[in-house]
N, C-alpha and C positions, 0 to 999 in steps of 0.2 A: 195427418199426422194427429196423435191424441193429445188433447190441451195438456199445458204444463201442469205437474202437480198431480196427474191421474195417471202417471206412468205405469203404476203397478197393476192398472187394469188392461196392460197390455197382453200378459199372459192368458187371462181368462178369456179375453176378446180372440186371441189367436185360437185358444181350444174350441171355442164357439165357432168361429170361422170354418174349422177342419170340420166339425160335426154338421153344420149346415151345407159343407160342400159334399160331404158323404151322403146325407140323406136327400138332398137336391139332386144329385147325380143318380141315385138309386131311382127315384121315382121319375126322373127324366128318360132313363134307359127304359124302365117298364112301360111308361106311356109311350114311347116312341114305337117300341115293338108290337104293343096292343092297337095303336093307332094304324100301323101299316096292315096288320093282319085284317082289322075292320075295313080298311079301304080297299083291301085287295092289292096293295103295292108293297115294293120290298121295303125293308128297313133301310136299305141303302139310300133311296130316294128321299123318305123322310129325313135321314141324317143329314143328307147334303143341303136340302132346302131349309128345313124348320130349324134343326138343333146346330147346323153349321152357323146359321145366321144369329141365332141366339146366344151361342157362346162366343161370337164375335163382337158382342156388345161392349165389352170393357175396351177393346181396341179400337172400337168406333168413337167411344166417349173420349178417350185421351186423345187420339190422333186428330179427330175433327175439333175438339176443344183447343188443342195445341195450334192447329192451322187459324184459328180465329183469333188465337193470341198472337200470331205471326211467328210461331216456332216451328220452322220446318224441319229442324233436327229431331224433335220428338216426333212429330208426325209421321216422317219416313222411317226413322229408326225403330219406332215402336212395331210398326207392320213388319218390317223385315225381320227384326229378332223374333218376333211372335211366330211368323212362318217357320222360321229355321227351327224353334223350338218345337213347334207343332209336328214337324216331321221327325227330328231326330230324338228328341227328348220325350214326347208324348208317345208316339209309336214305339220307341225302343224301350220304354218303361212298360207299356201295355203288352208288348211282346214278351218282355221278361216275365211278367206275370203269367200270361198264358199265350202260347204261339198263336198268332193270327192268321187265319185261312183267309186269302184273298179271292173274293167273287169275282167271275170271270167278267162282269160288268165293270168292275173297277178297272181291269185291265183294257177293256174295248173302250170305254167311255170316260171315266172320271180321270184316269192317269194322263192319257192324252191332253185333256181340257187343262189340268193343273199344270203340265209342264208348257202347254201352248200360253197360258196365262203369265207364267214366269218369263218366257222368252219375250211376250210383249212388252213386259215391264222393264227387261234389259234392253230391248231394242229402242223403245221410247225414251229410256235414260240416255243411252248413246246419241239419239237423234236431237236430244235437248227439247224434248217435248214437255217437261216439267219445268222448265225455265221461263224464257219470255213467252212462250206460247201455252203456258201452263192451264190457262183456260180450256184451250182447244184440247189438250191432252186429257184433262179431266173428263169433258165430254165425251171423248172417244171410250175411255175406260167405263162410263156410267152407261153408254150405248151397249159395250160389250157385256156388262153386267146384266142389263136387261134381256138380252139375247140369251144369256146362260139361265136365266130364270125360267124364260118362255120353252127353251128347250127341255128342261127338266119338268116342268108342268106338262108339257107334251109326252114325255116319258112315263110319267106317273100315270097319264089318262090312257096310254096304250096298256099298261100293266094292268090297271083297272079292268079293262075291257077283257083281257086275257084270263085273270085270275078271279077266283072265287072269294067273295069276303065271307067273313067269320061273324056270324051273329052272336055278339056277347055283350059287352057293356057299350053304352052309347058312345058313339064318336066324340060327341062334345066332352064327355067325361074324361076321355083318354086325351084329348087335345088339352084340357085343363091341366091334367099332369104334366103335359109337356110344358105348357106356360109357368106353371108353379115351379117345376123341376129348373126351368131357365133362371126365373128370378132367384131361386134360392142359391144356385152355383154362382150367379153374379154377386149377390149379397155375402155369400161365404166368401168369394175372392177378394171383395173389397175389405171385408174385416181382417183377412189375413195380410192384406197389403198394408193397411193402416198399423196394425199390430207390428209387423215385422219391420217397417220403417222406424217405428218408435223403439222398438228393442234394440235395433241396429245403431240408431243415434245415441241411444244410452251408453251403447260400448263403444262410441266415439269412432265409428266406422264412417269415412268420407261420404258426404252426401253423392259425390260422383259414383262410387262403387254402388251406393243403394239405388240410384237411378238405373244404372246399368244391369244391376242385376235382379234385384227385388221386384222393380216396377215393370221390367220387360218380361221377366217369368211369370210375375203376378197376373198380368193380363191375359196369359194363357192358361190360369188355373182352371176356368170353367171346361176347356178342351180336355185338360189333363184329368180333372174329375170324371167327366163323362166317358172318355175313352178308356181309361183305366178300370172304371166300374164295369164299362160293356164287356172289356177283354176277361174280366173276372167271372162275368155271367155268359161267357161264350158267345157274345153278341158282336161277331168280327166286323160284320157291315156296320154297325154304328161306330164302333172304335175307329174305323179307316175312313168312313163317310164323313164323320164329324171333323176329323183333321182336314181331309182335301177339301171338304166345302167352306171350312172355315178360312184356309188359306185363299181361295178363289173369292170370298167376299171380302178378306182383308185388303188383297191387292187391288180388285176392280172397283169395289163399292167404297171402300174408306179412303183409299188413294185418289178415287176419282172426284169424291167430295171436297177432300183437302185440297186437292189441286184447283178447285175452283175459288178458293180463297187467297192462296199464296203460291209462289214458285216453291217446288220442294227441294231443289238444290240436289237432284238425284246423281248429278255428275260427280259430286264430292263424295257420295256415298257407293260409287260404281263397284268398289271391292267387294263390299257386302252383298250387293245386288248379284254380283257373279257368283259369290259364295251359295246364295239362295238358289240361283238356277242350277249350280253344280248338285247342291244337296237333292234337289227335285228329281234331276236326270239320275242321281245316284239311286233313288228308289227302283228304276226301272228294272235292273238286274235281279234285284231282291224280290219284287213282285213276281216276275216271270220265272224264277226258279222255284220250282215245285209249288207255286201259287201258295206260299206261306212265308211269314214272317217269323223265323225261329227264334228261340231264346239267345242262341249265340249270335245271331243278326242283330237282336235287340240290344246285346252287350256292347256289340262293335258301333251302332248307332249311338248308344250313350256315351262311348268314349270318343266319338267324332264330336259330340256335342260339348265335351269337356275341352277338347282341343280348340274349337270354336270360341268358346269362352275365355280360354288363355290368349287366343289372338285378340279378342275383343278388348283385353285389358292389356296386354303387353306387346302384342304382335306388331301393332303399327310402327312402334318405334324401331323395328328391324327392318322396315320397309321404306323408310324415308331417308 
């Protein structure tokens, strides 16, 4: 939050955050597509491995930081909320801007992995692997994460051998664009979160609502900026790969690290984990139908996200 007496800086900081997010995502998308072309691999591979990891940095900082401070609610809730926002809010908004064409590789490779990871989270939660055996559960998730990374590195190696590289700018220059882009969207997101919280508190909005809405969505702003910009530029693989890669990183890496510190009390949040799994499964018919996420489907996904937010705020009182 902005220090007391400097609240008037909130609006220019908010505008600055938007501008940094815009430019950072622009640089990141360009750097990703050029790096993929230079290395002879698909933008999907680069998006899942590099961009997905980079845009998950806010979730990593908040969830692991909360775990170190013994706050399991924030650690788990931030990851679940961000993953749901990634699918419904970010893909929905991206499709609204421009229908997203689905690469066959996503159907055969990325989607089964994301669904499988969501199922593992649900199974481990029911099996109480994040309670008394939380360290064991964390180790399992981290092992699965290493396997995931090694698998995609192998996929990238195979694609590189099959495809021709493009002789243009140096690879190091394009990777620098990716790094600068990731740093920019993270800084932009942080500025937006800080300024938004300050504006909300000045309007006397309860801190619970601030934490539930602004902070949860705020950690997904890097994914949002990158995927929306990618959709606008017609880079569908980046738009989708960023989201799916980020969800795998969020669940396996971030929850894996957090579980090493504290029990995550996943049983208490089982309803939201079930919702995450259902939302992930929901993507299958959309992806398989004409291999495109249309504007109408994007609107439907945004409506579903609105219903989820309603449930997060008010729905619980109807089910107790």
